[in-house]
C-alpha positions in Angstrom: -31.3 45.8 -9.5 -28.9 43.0 -10.4 -29.8 39.3 -10.2 -27.4 37.1 -7.9 -27.2 33.6 -9.4 -26.0 30.8 -7.6 -25.4 27.5 -9.3 -24.5 24.0 -7.5 -24.1 20.9 -9.6 -25.9 18.2 -7.8 -24.7 14.4 -7.4 -27.6 13.2 -9.6 -26.6 15.7 -12.1 -29.4 18.2 -11.7 -28.7 21.6 -11.5 -30.0 23.9 -9.1 -30.7 27.4 -10.0 -31.4 29.8 -6.8 -32.4 33.4 -8.2 -32.3 36.2 -5.2 -33.2 40.0 -6.3 -30.4 42.7 -5.1 -32.5 45.5 -4.1 -29.8 47.6 -2.4 -27.8 48.5 -5.2 -25.1 46.0 -4.3 -23.2 44.8 -7.6 -24.8 41.7 -8.7 -22.1 38.7 -9.1 -22.5 35.0 -10.4 -21.0 32.3 -8.2 -20.3 29.0 -9.6 -20.2 26.5 -7.0 -20.0 23.3 -9.4 -17.7 20.7 -7.8 -15.5 18.7 -10.1 -16.4 14.8 -9.8 -13.7 12.6 -11.1 -13.9 9.5 -12.8 -12.7 6.1 -11.6 -9.9 6.3 -13.5 -8.9 9.7 -12.4 -9.8 9.2 -8.7 -7.6 5.9 -9.2 -4.3 8.6 -9.8 -5.0 11.2 -7.1 -3.8 9.4 -4.6 -2.1 11.6 -1.7 -5.1 14.3 -2.2 -6.4 15.0 1.3 -9.1 17.8 0.5 -10.3 16.4 -2.6 -8.9 19.0 -5.3 -7.5 16.5 -7.4 -3.7 17.4 -6.1 -1.4 15.4 -4.0 -1.1 17.6 -1.4 -0.6 15.7 1.6 -1.8 18.6 3.8 -4.3 16.4 6.0 -7.2 18.6 5.2 -10.2 16.3 5.4 -8.1 13.5 6.2 -8.9 11.7 9.5 -5.3 10.7 10.1 -3.5 13.7 9.4 -1.6 12.1 6.5 -3.3 13.6 3.5 -4.5 10.5 1.7 -7.8 9.9 4.1 -5.9 6.5 5.3 -7.8 5.0 8.5 -4.7 2.8 9.0 -1.7 5.2 8.9 -1.0 5.5 12.7 2.2 4.8 14.5 2.4 1.2 14.1 3.1 1.6 10.3 6.9 1.7 9.7 7.1 1.7 6.3 4.9 2.6 3.6 5.6 2.2 -0.1 2.9 3.9 -2.7 5.7 4.0 -6.0 4.4 7.2 -7.3 7.7 9.1 -7.9 10.1 7.6 -10.5 13.1 9.2 -9.3 13.0 7.8 -6.1 11.0 5.6 -3.4 9.5 7.3 -0.7 8.5 5.8 2.4 5.3 7.5 3.2 5.0 6.3 7.3 6.9 8.8 8.6 10.0 6.8 9.9 12.0 7.7 7.0 12.7 4.2 5.6 13.4 5.9 2.0 14.2 3.0 -0.6 16.8 3.1 -3.2 16.7 1.6 -6.8 19.1 2.2 -10.0 16.5 1.6 -12.4 12.6 2.1 -11.2 9.8 1.2 -13.3 6.3 2.5 -13.1 3.2 1.0 -14.1 -0.6 1.7 -13.5 -1.2 0.2 -10.1 -4.3 -0.2 -7.9 -4.3 3.5 -7.2 -2.1 5.6 -8.9 1.1 3.9 -10.2 3.0 0.6 -9.0 6.4 -0.7 -9.1 6.9 -2.6 -12.1 9.0 -5.4 -11.3 10.0 -6.4 -15.1 11.5 -2.7 -15.9 13.2 -2.5 -12.2 15.8 -3.2 -10.5 15.2 -4.7 -7.1 14.9 -1.9 -4.3 17.2 -1.7 -1.3 16.2 -0.2 1.9 18.5 0.4 4.4 18.9 -1.6 7.7 16.9 0.5 10.6 15.6 0.1 14.2 12.0 0.9 13.3 12.0 -2.2 10.6 13.8 -4.6 13.0 10.5 -5.6 15.1 10.5 -7.8 17.7 7.2 -8.8 19.0 4.8 -8.8 16.1 5.0 -7.9 12.5 2.1 -7.3 9.5 3.3 -7.0 5.7 0.7 -6.1 3.4 0.8 -5.2 0.0 -0.9 -5.6 -3.8 0.5 -8.0 -6.5 -0.1 -8.5 -9.8 1.9 -11.7 -11.0 2.7 -12.1 -14.3 4.5 -15.5 -14.1 5.9 -17.6 -11.2 9.1 -19.8 -11.0 9.0 -23.3 -12.1 11.5 -23.9 -9.2 13.2 -21.8 -6.3 11.5 -18.9 -5.0 10.3 -15.0 -6.0 10.0 -12.6 -3.3 7.9 -9.7 -3.4 9.4 -8.2 -0.1 12.4 -9.5 2.2 13.7 -8.1 5.5 17.1 -9.8 5.3 15.2 -13.1 6.4 13.6 -11.3 9.4 10.4 -11.6 7.4 9.4 -12.0 4.1 6.4 -12.4 1.5 7.2 -14.7 -1.5 6.2 -17.3 -4.0 7.5 -20.6 -3.7 7.4 -22.9 -6.4 6.5 -26.2 -4.1 4.3 -24.2 -1.8 2.9 -21.2 -3.4 2.3 -18.1 -1.3 4.8 -18.1 1.4 5.3 -16.3 4.5 8.7 -16.7 6.0 9.5 -15.3 9.9 12.7 -15.8 11.6 12.1 -16.0 15.4 14.6 -16.6 18.5 12.7 -20.1 18.2 14.1 -20.9 14.7 12.8 -20.2 11.4 8.8 -20.7 10.7 7.0 -20.8 7.4 3.4 -20.5 6.5 2.0 -21.8 3.2 -1.0 -21.2 1.4 -0.7 -22.5 -2.1 -0.6 -21.0 -5.7 -4.3 -21.0 -6.0 -5.2 -17.5 -4.1 -2.6 -15.7 -7.1 -4.3 -15.5 -10.8 -1.6 -14.5 -13.0 -2.4 -10.9 -14.5 -4.9 -9.8 -11.8 -4.4 -7.6 -8.7 -4.5 -9.5 -5.6 -4.2 -8.1 -2.0 -2.2 -10.3 -0.1 -0.9 -9.8 3.8 0.7 -11.7 6.6 0.7 -11.0 9.9 2.5 -12.7 13.3 1.7 -11.8 16.5 4.1 -13.5 18.7 2.0 -16.8 18.8 0.4 -17.4 15.3 1.1 -16.5 12.0 -2.0 -15.6 9.5 -1.7 -15.3 5.8 -4.8 -13.1 4.2 -5.8 -12.8 0.1 -8.3 -10.4 -0.4 -9.4 -9.8 3.2 -9.7 -13.4 4.1 -7.9 -15.6 6.1 -6.5 -18.3 4.1 -3.2 -20.0 6.5 -2.7 -20.3 9.9 0.6 -21.4 11.5 1.1 -21.6 15.3 4.7 -20.1 16.0 6.8 -18.9 19.1 9.8 -16.6 19.5 10.6 -13.1 19.2 11.3 -12.1 15.7 14.9 -12.2 15.1 16.1 -8.6 15.2 19.9 -8.7 14.8 20.5 -7.7 11.3 22.3 -5.2 9.6 21.3 -5.8 6.0 18.7 -4.0 4.0 15.6 -5.2 2.7 14.6 -5.5 -0.6 11.7 -4.7 -2.7 11.2 -7.2 -5.7 13.6 -9.6 -4.7 15.2 -11.5 -1.5 17.7 -10.4 0.9 20.5 -10.1 1.0 21.4 -11.9 -2.3 19.2 -9.9 -4.3 18.4 -13.0 -6.7 14.9 -14.4 -6.3 13.3 -11.4 -8.2 9.6 -11.5 -8.6 7.5 -10.5 -11.7 4.4 -8.3 -12.3 3.9 -5.3 -10.1 3.7 -4.7 -6.5 1.5 -1.5 -5.2 0.7 0.0 -1.7 3.5 -2.0 0.4 3.2 -1.8 3.9 5.1 -2.9 7.1 3.6 -2.6 10.6 4.7 -3.3 14.0 2.0 -5.2 15.0 -0.4 -8.0 14.1 -3.1 -6.2 12.3 -6.6 -7.7 13.2 -8.7 -9.6 9.9 -10.8 -6.0 10.3 -8.2 -4.2 9.8 -6.7 -6.4 6.9 -10.1 -6.6 5.0 -10.1 -3.0 5.1 -6.8 -2.4 3.5 -7.7 -5.4 0.9 -11.3 -3.3 0.0 -12.1 -0.9 -2.7 
């Protein structure tokens, strides 16, 4: 007779040992079912791991939307998604192929995994595409960690050549600009929502009638607007500066930049800003 030991590490740290006597002459074995629990630091660096094994496999196992990262808001309306995990290239994880190009891309620790470090990066250029030239509605969302603000002028986090852009303005603070068939509109929310040296989730939406700005999941500005988003554009989108001049560069870090061709709801924005 051999003893068969099956051990399992419980979530609370208790160890459960089950013993069964094998009486049929089978070869006994020891099966270790101990799961590996990751620390907060480890879990933040395993983005893209759909099956929880610590490997960024992107195979969609254990993932509700099939993109491998457990993202509940990665649907067909997500036309660009930059997680800044690879130093060699700026990959668009949306599936639309809106990959970016940067001569130099510096990375630093982000909200999860790595983030674009504007201080050690050239502005990222994303070639113009029909999927980015939205018309009826748009959402831009990202995490930012500013290190300083301009004393005059603006510093852009992302700008699709003036069609829609999120930036900091020395006079108006956090700004969401949208160019429509009826003119250029700007919603602004002041500077108090953006503490230096800290991560803040910012998001802006336009649904064809109203523009909104959110900080950490809470609406902080609203502006009535009209018209379709101006889509007649052939210039590249910029990340880390304005476009097409690529001169109004931001400072600090950018992480998890998303663009949707619809206006996310307040609940969805809060989900993106959540832990």
